[in-house]
N, C-alpha and C positions, 0 to 999 in steps of 0.2 A: 524407637530405634535404640536398643541397648547396645552400647559400644564399649568394649573393654580395650583399654590401652596398657600394654606392658612397657616397662621402661619408662614410666611417666615422669620419672624426676629427671630424665635426661633432656638433652636439647630438643629433639624432634617430639618426644612425648609430651614435654611441657607446652611446646608451641601448638600440638594438636588439641590439647585440653583448652588452651586459649581460643583456638579457632572454633571448636565446636560449641563453646560456651555461649556464643551470640546466634547459633542457628537453630531455628525452629524445627522440631522434630528430633534434634540431637541432644540440645544443651541439658535437658532434665534427666537424662538416662545414661550419662558417661560414668564408667567405673575406671578410676585411674590406679593402677597397680605400681607401686615402687618396688625395689628389690625385695625388702622384707616381706611385703605382702605377696609377692609372686613365689616366695620360697615357702609360704604357709599352705599346705595342702588344703585345709578347710577354707580359707580365705579365697584361694585360687578357684576352687570348685564352685563356691558360691558366686563368684564374680562371673564364671563362664556359663554358669546354668541360665539358660534362656537368652543368651547373648545373640544379637543379630549380626554384629560385626565385631571382629578382634583384630586389633592393629598391634603387630609384634614389633615394637621398637627397642625391646631390651637386647643387649648384646655386650660382649666382651671386647674392648678395643685395645686395652693395654695389660699385657700379662706375659708370662713365659710362653714359649711356643706350644707346649702341651695344653695348657689352659686356654690359649687363644683358639686352638683347633678343636679340641674336644669340648670346651666350655660352651661354645656357641651351638654345638650339636646338642648338647645336654639340655640347653635351655629350650630348644625346639621340641626335643622329646618330652620334656616336663609339661610343656604346653599342650601337646596333642594327647599325652597320657591323661591329663585332666579332662580334656574335651571327650575323650572316650568314656571316662567314668561317669559324666554328667550326661552322656548321650547327645551332646551338642553338635550342630552342623552349621555354625555361623560362616559368613563370608570372612575368610581369614586373609589379611593382607600382611605381607612381611616386608619390612623396610631393609632391603639388601643393598649392596654396595658394588660399583664397578670393579672393586678389588677381588671380587668372588672369582674372577678369571685368572688371578695370579697364583702361581704355584708356590705359595708360602702358608705359613700356619694359619693366618688370619684369613686368607682368600679361601683355603680349603675349608676352614670352619664355617664361614659364611655360606659357601656353596653347599656344604654338607647339611646345614640347617634347612636350607631350601629344599633339598631332596626329601628330607623328613616331612616337611609340610605337603609337598607335591604328593607323596605316597599316602599320606593321611587323607587328602582331599579326594583322590581317586578312589580310596578304599570305602570312603563314606559318602560319596556323591555330593560333596560340598564345593562351594566356590572358593577359589583360591587365586590371589593376585600377588605377584612378586614385583615389587617396585625397586628397580635398579637405579640407585642414586649416585650422582656425581658428589663433589665436595659440597656439604651442606654448611651454611653459616646463617647467622641471625643473632638476635639479642639473647644474652644468656649463656653464650658458649664459653668453654674453659680454654684458657691459653695453654699451649704445650700439651694439648690433649686432642681436641676436636678437629681443628683447622688452622691453617697458617694464617687465616684472617684474624682469629682471636689472638693468636701470638703476637702479630703485628700490632693490634690494638693495645694489648697490655704494655708492650715494648714502647710504643709511642707515648702512652699516657705516663709511663715511668721514667721517660726521658732516656731510654736505653738504646744502644745500636740495634738495628734490625737484623734478625737472623733470616737473610734472603737466600734462597737456593737459586743461584745464578743460572738462568735458562729454564728454570722450573715453570711449568704451566699448570693452571688450575681450570677446573670447570665448575663454577660456582652457582649454586641454586639456594635461594632463601627458603627457610623452613616453612614459612606461611604459603609459598607456592606449592610445596609438597603436600601440606594439608589440604589445600584446595583440590588437588589432584586425587588425594585419598577419598574425599567426600564424592567427587564426581564418579570415581570407580565404583563406590558402593551404590550410589543412587542409579548407575546405568547397568550395574551387574556385570562390569567388565572383569574378565579373569585373564590369566596368562601372565607373561613377562611384559612389563612396561618400563621402558628406559626413558627416564625423565632427562630433559636436556637443560643445561645451564648455560651462563655466560662464559665463554672460553677467553681466558685472559692470562697474561703472564704474572708470576708472583711479584715480579719487580714492579709491574704497573699497579697491581692492587696495593702494594706498599707505598708507591708514590701517591696514589689517590688519597689513601688514609692520612698520610703525612701532611699532604696539602690541605685536606679537610681539617685536621687538627690545628695547623698553624692559623688558618682562617678563623675557625670558631673560637680558639682561645684568644684571638684578637678582636673578638666581639663582632665578627661578620660571619653570618650564616652562608655557607657556600651555595652554589647553584644546585638545586635539587630537582629539576625538571625531568631528568632521567630516573626512571624507577629504580634501576640498579644502583645508581649513586645514592638515592635516598635510603634504600636497604643498607648499603655500606655505612653510611653516615649515622643511621640509627643504631647500628651495631656498635660503631665507635662511641656513640654517646652512652651506650649501656656501660661502657668501661669507665666513663667519666663520673657517672652517678654513683653515690651522692657526694663524693669528696670535692668535686668541681663546683658545687652550688652552696649557697647563693653566690652569684656574680656581682660584684660591686661595679657601679657605674660612676664616672666622674662627674661631679656636680660642679658646674661653673656658676659662680655667684658674683654679682657686683651690685651697684646701687639701683640697678633696675629691676633685679630679681635673680631667678636661677634658671639654668638650663642643663638638660643632660640628653645624651643620645639614647633613645629607647631601643631601636632595633636598626641594625644594618644587615642587609641581605643582598646577595647577587642575583636573586630571581623574584623579588617583590613579595607577594603574599597578602595577607589581609590583617588589619588592626582595627579594634574597636574598643571603646570605652564602656565600663560598667559601674554603676554605683550599687552599693549593698548596705542594707540597714543593720545596725547592731544585732549581733547574735544570729544573723542569717548565714546560711552555707550556700556556696554555689558549686557547681561542678559535680562530683560524685560520678565521673565517667572515665573512660579510658579510650585509647586510640591504637590502632594497628600500625599506622605509618606517619600520621600527622605530627608534625613538630609545632608544639604549642608553647608559648611563652606567658608567664604571669609576671606582671610588674606593678606593684602597688604604688600609686602616685600620692594618694592621701588617705590617712588613717592607719589603723593597726590590724593586722591579720595574722592568721595561722595557716600555712599551706601544709596539707597533709597528703602523703602518698603511700601506696601499698602496691607491692608487686602481685600480680595475679596469682591466686593460689598459695598465698603467702600471708602469715598472720601479723608480721612485723609492720607497723605503721611509722614512718618517719615524719617528723614535724620540723617546719622552718617558721620562725617568728619573723615577720617582716614589717617594715614601717615606711610610710611615705616620706618620713624625714631623712631617711637613708636609703636612697634608691638602689635597689638590687633586683636582678631577674632571676627567675628559675624556670628552665625549659623542661617541660614534663617528659620524662623517659616514656617511650612507647610500652604497651602491655603493663602499665602501672596505673591503677585507678587513682585519682587525685581530686582534691577539693581545696576551697578557700573560705575561711570563715572570718567574718568581721568580729574581732574580739575587743575593739574600742568602744568608746562611748558615742562617737559621731559616725557619720557616714564614710563608708569605705569607697574609694575610687581606685579602680584597677584597669590597667591597660592589657588587654589580651592581644596576642599576635599569633597567627599561624602561618606556616610556609606556603599555604595554598588558599585560594578563595573558597569559601564555604559552598559546598554543592549539596542542596537538599536531597538530591537523588542518591548521592553516595557520601554521607556525612562523616563516615569514619568516627562516630561517636557513640559509645555504648555505655548505658547506665550501669553502674555498679557502686554500692556505697563503700567508701574507705573505711569507715567504722561501722561495724555490724548493725549498731543500733540506729544508724542515720537512715532516714526515708526519703531525703530530698537533697 
């Protein structure tokens, strides 16, 4: 299943890369096109040649009216022109928006792009699906650009007043839920307009939830995450805290009897376990889509490494059992812990949910490209 993603560096495009990277039959044949690649005729033609599915996430969201309207139509024309050149008839999926029905430059541009795709599909006998999306959120969003959720997160983390539209309503849908619907549409051969539904909630309530989560979490208490929507909001908020918020120091209480510190405080339990690691050995090298996971070294010396999916930058944290700190792994970041001391390493691991072998939400991926375990 050769799948081409346009706008791969954007919010939905990046999430779709992450989503497909763990799916058999999809993960080895994804071609991700950022803006530069999309604008190169040779690269675009080579990508679309032999494609089974094309997901068009590329778009112009912030510009003057002329570019907003005509620019989105031009992107659509560029894509179908390339498909005609290579003789491709893939299943084309277009990430459109509920704003397409508004009589403004952005709405007219997004609607116009949809007409370009529909006409191409009808002329060439190809499958075409138009996903009409509400307000999209998730890890990796840009404040003051994609969604009010991201703006709230940035303002909360920066300690700034929130820009809340009094009485404003949002319909929020996490990017990974959209990705699952895209895969389902291709596998079932579904075509036509598909309106995806999200959680309808006021902007004020979203701001309140995020503020309460931030106050709890920065006070070393993980909030209640049993509601899937709350977990998605919390992980979005955590993506704005990483990496500056970590490592988090714990208060070590010491007297003549020994020492004590509070490792985890959470409103909904979870699961904790202890692990020992021999010198030079690395554990982890995996990532999660939703799981909140904590690393806390109790004894020994270690390096914790993290890398965002589809990014080459590796961040390192040197930690020691002599000075207890915790680092909570951000979602969609592969991570590992290596014993760099001379003795045995003892680590407390905690996650917000009890491990389910039928749905482990744990996917192998080396942090360092030369690591195998």
